[in-house]
C-alpha positions as CSV (number, residue, x, y, z in Angstrom):
1,M,-80.7,-109.2,16.5
2,T,-82.2,-105.7,16.1
3,D,-85.5,-104.7,14.9
4,A,-84.5,-102.3,12.0
5,S,-86.8,-99.5,11.0
6,C,-86.4,-96.8,8.4
7,T,-88.1,-93.6,7.5
8,P,-89.5,-93.3,3.9
9,D,-87.1,-92.8,1.1
10,P,-87.2,-88.9,0.8
11,T,-85.4,-87.9,-2.4
12,P,-84.1,-89.4,-5.6
13,G,-80.3,-89.7,-6.2
14,D,-77.7,-91.9,-7.9
15,G,-75.8,-93.5,-5.1
16,L,-76.2,-93.9,-1.3
17,V,-73.8,-92.6,1.3
18,I,-74.2,-94.6,4.6
19,V,-73.1,-93.1,7.9
20,T,-73.1,-95.5,10.8
21,G,-73.1,-94.2,14.3
22,A,-74.8,-91.1,12.8
23,G,-76.3,-90.1,16.1
24,G,-72.9,-89.2,17.6
25,E,-71.1,-85.8,17.4
26,M,-69.1,-86.8,14.4
27,G,-72.1,-88.0,12.6
28,H,-74.1,-84.9,13.3
29,A,-71.3,-82.9,11.7
30,L,-70.7,-85.1,8.7
31,V,-74.3,-85.6,7.6
32,P,-74.9,-81.8,6.9
33,W,-71.5,-81.7,5.1
34,L,-72.6,-84.6,2.9
35,L,-76.0,-83.0,2.2
36,R,-74.3,-79.8,1.1
37,Q,-72.5,-81.8,-1.6
38,G,-75.8,-83.1,-2.8
39,K,-75.4,-86.6,-1.4
40,R,-78.1,-89.0,-0.6
41,V,-77.5,-90.1,3.0
42,V,-78.6,-93.1,5.1
43,A,-78.0,-92.2,8.7
44,M,-77.7,-95.4,10.7
45,D,-77.7,-95.6,14.5
46,L,-78.6,-98.1,17.2
47,R,-81.1,-95.6,18.6
48,P,-83.8,-93.5,16.8
49,P,-82.8,-89.9,16.3
50,P,-84.1,-87.6,19.1
51,T,-85.1,-85.1,16.4
52,P,-85.8,-85.7,12.7
53,W,-82.9,-85.5,10.3
54,P,-83.3,-82.8,7.6
55,D,-84.7,-83.6,4.1
56,G,-82.5,-85.8,2.0
57,V,-81.6,-88.1,4.9
58,V,-83.0,-91.6,5.4
59,A,-82.9,-92.5,9.2
60,A,-82.2,-96.2,9.9
61,T,-82.4,-97.7,13.4
62,G,-80.6,-101.0,13.9
63,D,-77.3,-102.8,14.8
64,V,-74.3,-103.1,12.6
65,R,-73.8,-106.6,13.9
66,D,-77.0,-107.7,12.2
67,R,-76.1,-108.7,8.6
68,S,-79.7,-108.6,7.4
69,F,-80.2,-105.1,8.8
70,V,-77.0,-103.9,7.1
71,A,-78.0,-105.4,3.8
72,S,-81.5,-103.9,4.1
73,M,-80.0,-100.4,4.0
74,A,-79.2,-100.8,0.4
75,D,-82.0,-103.3,-0.5
76,L,-84.6,-100.6,0.4
77,H,-83.5,-98.6,-2.6
78,G,-83.5,-101.2,-5.3
79,D,-80.3,-101.4,-7.4
80,R,-79.0,-98.0,-6.4
81,P,-75.2,-98.4,-5.7
82,V,-73.5,-97.6,-2.5
83,E,-71.3,-94.6,-3.1
84,A,-69.6,-94.3,0.3
85,V,-69.7,-95.6,3.8
86,F,-68.5,-93.5,6.8
87,H,-68.3,-96.2,9.5
88,L,-68.4,-94.3,12.8
89,A,-70.2,-96.9,15.0
90,A,-67.9,-98.4,17.6
91,V,-67.5,-99.6,21.2
92,L,-64.8,-97.3,22.6
93,S,-61.8,-98.1,24.7
94,T,-62.9,-98.3,28.3
95,A,-66.3,-99.7,27.5
96,A,-64.6,-102.3,25.2
97,E,-62.4,-103.5,28.1
98,R,-65.5,-104.0,30.2
99,N,-67.2,-106.1,27.5
100,P,-64.6,-107.6,25.1
101,E,-67.1,-109.9,23.3
102,L,-69.4,-107.0,22.4
103,A,-66.4,-104.9,21.3
104,H,-65.2,-107.6,19.0
105,E,-68.7,-108.1,17.5
106,V,-69.3,-104.4,16.9
107,N,-65.8,-103.2,16.0
108,V,-64.7,-106.2,13.9
109,L,-67.7,-108.1,12.7
110,G,-69.8,-105.0,12.2
111,T,-67.0,-103.5,10.1
112,M,-66.9,-106.6,8.0
113,N,-70.6,-106.4,7.4
114,L,-70.3,-102.9,6.1
115,L,-67.3,-103.7,4.0
116,S,-69.1,-106.6,2.5
117,L,-72.1,-104.4,1.7
118,A,-69.9,-101.7,0.1
119,A,-68.1,-104.4,-2.1
120,E,-71.3,-106.0,-3.1
121,R,-73.3,-102.8,-3.8
122,G,-70.5,-100.7,-5.4
123,T,-69.7,-100.3,-9.0
124,P,-66.6,-101.6,-10.8
125,D,-65.9,-98.3,-12.5
126,R,-66.1,-96.3,-9.2
127,P,-65.1,-98.2,-6.1
128,P,-67.2,-97.0,-3.1
129,L,-65.3,-95.0,-0.5
130,F,-65.1,-96.6,2.9
131,L,-63.8,-94.3,5.7
132,L,-63.1,-95.8,9.1
133,P,-62.0,-93.8,12.1
134,S,-59.2,-95.8,13.8
135,S,-57.1,-95.0,16.9
136,I,-53.7,-94.7,18.4
137,A,-54.8,-97.7,20.5
138,V,-53.4,-99.9,17.7
139,Y,-50.0,-99.0,19.0
140,G,-48.4,-100.5,22.1
141,F,-45.3,-100.3,24.3
142,D,-44.2,-102.7,26.9
143,S,-42.7,-100.0,29.2
144,L,-42.9,-96.3,29.8
145,E,-39.2,-96.1,29.0
146,A,-39.7,-97.6,25.6
147,K,-42.6,-95.3,24.9
148,R,-40.6,-92.2,25.8
149,A,-37.6,-93.3,23.8
150,A,-39.7,-93.9,20.7
151,G,-40.6,-90.3,20.0
152,P,-43.2,-89.6,17.3
153,I,-44.1,-92.9,15.7
154,D,-45.2,-93.5,12.1
155,E,-47.9,-95.7,10.8
156,D,-45.8,-98.9,10.4
157,G,-44.1,-99.3,13.8
158,H,-45.1,-100.5,17.3
159,L,-48.3,-102.1,16.1
160,A,-48.7,-104.1,19.3
161,A,-52.1,-103.2,20.7
162,R,-52.7,-104.0,24.4
163,T,-56.5,-103.5,24.5
164,I,-59.4,-105.2,22.9
165,Y,-60.3,-101.8,21.4
166,G,-56.9,-101.4,19.8
167,L,-56.9,-105.0,18.6
168,G,-60.3,-104.5,17.0
169,K,-59.3,-101.4,15.2
170,L,-56.2,-103.0,13.9
171,A,-58.2,-106.0,12.7
172,A,-60.7,-103.6,11.0
173,E,-57.9,-101.8,9.2
174,E,-56.6,-105.2,7.9
175,L,-60.1,-106.1,6.8
176,G,-60.3,-102.8,4.9
177,R,-57.0,-103.6,3.1
178,Y,-58.4,-107.0,2.2
179,Y,-61.6,-105.7,0.7
180,A,-59.6,-102.9,-1.1
181,T,-57.2,-105.4,-2.8
182,F,-57.3,-109.1,-2.3
183,F,-61.1,-109.6,-2.3
184,R,-61.3,-108.3,-5.8
185,Q,-58.1,-110.1,-6.9
186,L,-59.4,-113.5,-5.6
187,D,-62.9,-112.8,-7.1
188,V,-64.7,-114.4,-4.2
189,G,-68.2,-113.9,-3.1
190,G,-69.4,-112.4,-6.3
191,A,-68.0,-109.0,-5.4
192,R,-68.9,-106.3,-7.9
193,S,-66.4,-103.8,-6.8
194,A,-63.2,-103.1,-4.9
195,V,-63.5,-100.8,-1.9
196,D,-61.7,-97.5,-1.7
197,F,-60.7,-98.0,2.0
198,R,-59.3,-95.1,3.9
199,S,-58.7,-94.9,7.7
200,I,-57.5,-92.3,10.2
201,R,-55.8,-93.2,13.4
202,F,-57.1,-90.6,15.8
203,P,-55.4,-89.5,19.0
204,G,-57.5,-88.6,22.1
205,I,-60.3,-86.3,20.9
206,L,-61.3,-83.3,23.0
207,S,-64.9,-82.1,22.6
208,A,-66.6,-79.1,24.1
209,D,-70.1,-80.3,23.2
210,T,-70.1,-83.9,24.5
211,V,-70.0,-84.7,28.2
212,P,-67.1,-87.1,28.8
213,S,-68.3,-90.6,29.6
214,G,-65.3,-92.4,31.2
215,G,-63.1,-93.0,28.1
216,T,-59.4,-93.7,28.6
217,S,-58.4,-90.3,27.2
218,D,-61.2,-88.4,28.9
219,Y,-59.1,-87.1,31.8
220,G,-58.5,-83.9,29.8
221,P,-62.1,-82.9,29.3
222,E,-63.1,-84.3,32.7
223,M,-60.8,-81.8,34.3
224,L,-62.4,-79.0,32.5
225,H,-66.0,-80.1,33.1
226,A,-65.4,-80.6,36.8
227,A,-63.7,-77.2,37.2
228,A,-66.6,-75.5,35.4
229,K,-69.0,-77.2,37.8
230,G,-66.9,-76.1,40.8
231,E,-66.1,-79.7,41.7
232,I,-62.8,-81.3,42.7
233,Y,-61.4,-83.6,40.0
234,R,-59.4,-86.7,40.9
235,C,-57.4,-87.5,37.8
236,F,-57.0,-91.2,37.0
237,V,-53.5,-90.8,35.5
238,R,-50.2,-89.4,36.8
239,P,-49.3,-85.8,36.2
240,D,-46.5,-86.8,33.7
241,S,-48.8,-89.0,31.6
242,R,-48.7,-87.8,27.9
243,I,-50.5,-88.9,24.8
244,P,-51.5,-87.0,21.6
245,F,-54.8,-85.1,21.4
246,M,-56.8,-83.0,19.0
247,T,-60.1,-81.2,19.1
248,M,-63.3,-82.6,17.7
249,P,-63.6,-79.9,15.0
250,D,-60.2,-80.8,13.8
251,A,-61.1,-84.5,13.8
252,I,-64.1,-83.8,11.6
253,R,-62.0,-81.7,9.3
254,A,-59.6,-84.6,9.0
255,I,-62.4,-87.0,8.0
256,E,-63.7,-84.6,5.4
257,A,-60.3,-83.9,4.0
258,L,-59.3,-87.5,3.6
259,A,-62.7,-88.4,2.1
260,A,-62.3,-85.6,-0.5
261,A,-58.7,-86.4,-1.4
262,P,-58.1,-87.9,-4.9
263,A,-57.2,-91.5,-4.7
264,A,-54.1,-91.0,-6.9
265,A,-52.7,-88.6,-4.2
266,L,-52.8,-91.2,-1.5
267,S,-49.7,-93.2,-0.7
268,R,-51.3,-95.4,2.0
269,R,-54.7,-96.5,3.3
270,V,-54.2,-95.7,7.0
271,Y,-52.9,-92.4,8.2
272,N,-51.9,-90.8,11.5
273,V,-53.1,-87.4,12.4
274,G,-52.0,-85.3,15.3
275,A,-52.2,-81.8,16.8
276,F,-50.7,-81.5,20.3
277,A,-49.4,-83.7,23.1
278,P,-49.6,-82.1,26.5
279,S,-49.0,-84.0,29.8
280,A,-51.9,-84.3,32.2
281,E,-50.2,-81.7,34.4
282,E,-50.0,-79.3,31.4
283,I,-53.7,-79.9,30.7
284,A,-54.4,-79.0,34.3
285,G,-52.5,-75.8,33.7
286,F,-54.6,-74.8,30.7
287,V,-57.8,-75.5,32.7
288,A,-56.5,-73.3,35.6
289,T,-55.7,-70.5,33.2
290,H,-59.4,-70.2,32.3
291,L,-60.8,-71.4,35.7
292,P,-58.4,-70.3,38.4
293,E,-60.5,-72.0,41.1
294,A,-60.0,-75.4,39.5
295,R,-59.1,-78.1,42.1
296,I,-57.3,-81.1,40.6
297,E,-55.8,-84.0,42.4
298,Y,-54.1,-87.1,41.1
299,A,-55.3,-90.6,42.0
300,P,-54.0,-92.9,39.3
301,D,-56.1,-96.0,38.4
302,A,-53.7,-98.8,37.7
303,A,-55.7,-100.3,34.8
304,R,-56.4,-97.1,33.0
305,Q,-52.9,-95.8,33.7
306,A,-51.4,-98.9,32.1
307,I,-53.5,-98.3,28.9
308,V,-52.4,-94.7,28.7
309,D,-48.7,-95.7,29.3
310,S,-49.0,-98.2,26.4
311,W,-50.1,-95.5,23.9
312,P,-47.5,-93.3,22.1
313,E,-46.5,-89.8,23.4
314,A,-46.7,-88.4,19.9
315,V,-47.4,-89.5,16.3
316,D,-45.7,-88.7,13.0
317,D,-48.4,-87.5,10.7
318,G,-46.1,-86.4,7.9
319,A,-47.9,-88.7,5.4
320,A,-51.2,-87.0,6.0
321,R,-49.7,-83.6,5.7
322,R,-48.0,-84.5,2.4
323,D,-50.7,-86.5,0.7
324,W,-53.9,-84.6,1.6
325,G,-52.8,-81.4,3.2
326,W,-53.6,-82.2,6.8
327,S,-52.9,-79.4,9.3
328,P,-54.7,-78.9,12.6
329,R,-56.3,-75.5,13.3
330,H,-55.9,-75.8,17.1
331,D,-52.7,-76.1,19.1
332,A,-53.0,-76.9,22.8
333,A,-53.4,-73.3,24.0
334,G,-55.8,-72.4,21.2
335,A,-57.9,-75.5,21.8
336,F,-58.6,-74.3,25.3
337,A,-58.8,-70.6,24.7
338,E,-60.8,-70.6,21.4
339,Y,-62.9,-73.8,21.7
340,L,-63.0,-75.8,24.9
341,A,-63.1,-73.4,27.8
342,P,-65.6,-70.9,26.4
343,R,-68.1,-73.6,25.5
344,V,-67.8,-75.7,28.6
345,I,-67.9,-72.7,30.9
346,A,-71.0,-71.4,29.0
347,R,-72.7,-74.8,29.3
348,Y,-72.6,-74.8,33.1
349,A,-73.2,-71.1,33.4
350,A,-76.5,-71.7,31.6
351,T,-77.5,-74.5,34.0
352,T,-76.9,-72.4,37.1
353,S,-78.3,-69.1,35.9
């Protein structure tokens, strides 16, 4: 399916840590964090890295749908076990709706390929960690009234995904549970190890460093980028639309914290995390605070509005707070004042100066 290629094996080490989708913003933050811990990292992505990774990283170019490519990531290093997998590669929400077959292949079958590798190349005395970013898209409501009446929802309710992206993430979570428990119990496929599967259901993630690319929750950053460029923004959801959000730095912190948590401290395999939940109109207000000339109009798109209306207004992340000390650094006002607005404004100031 994909012609896989790898850079030479750079340094010795005991176990491998594989990061898929390593070329994205999360991957570029997690790889240095892993290196600081002395880990031996395989950075996998569909495209070659634009610049070389630092010493200690093996760059692997290929497709998670390709079982032979996935297996080759461990086979290249002999019998060295897989210590952890951070499976970041995914087809995201709006793109998934445009191509459901591709989304299923990447988000479900690709996840199974990686889980199988972790189980087969782990060690019985230390199950390999497998961390999967999931999404609030696994939840679903049939009406706006039901959504608003539900309030903050916990991990076990309203699992009625209405998009192929949400269905795929829910399926991937269940595959993780299977490989963590039943695959070992049934002793099928010659598995050498259970998998220490952990997953975070992320809300919309606001990044100052990545240009929004049409995702379902991108109306927030799109407002800010358009205002910084001096453009009118026509928001594709109603002013009263509300879903939970967090900043990219907080999302990365959450992954690092859950990965580092002792297994004995965890009461579940899948966790909600949250930070703040402004309406689209409130986001527009934050944008206008920092860019008073912002021009924002509302032109709801029926399909994207329906997806946003099916997602919860807020999540209950009490389990993450209790089990591994989750606490966001950014609230809504701080996200714009300390992180989003300064960086986005500076980005466009630099291009016009």
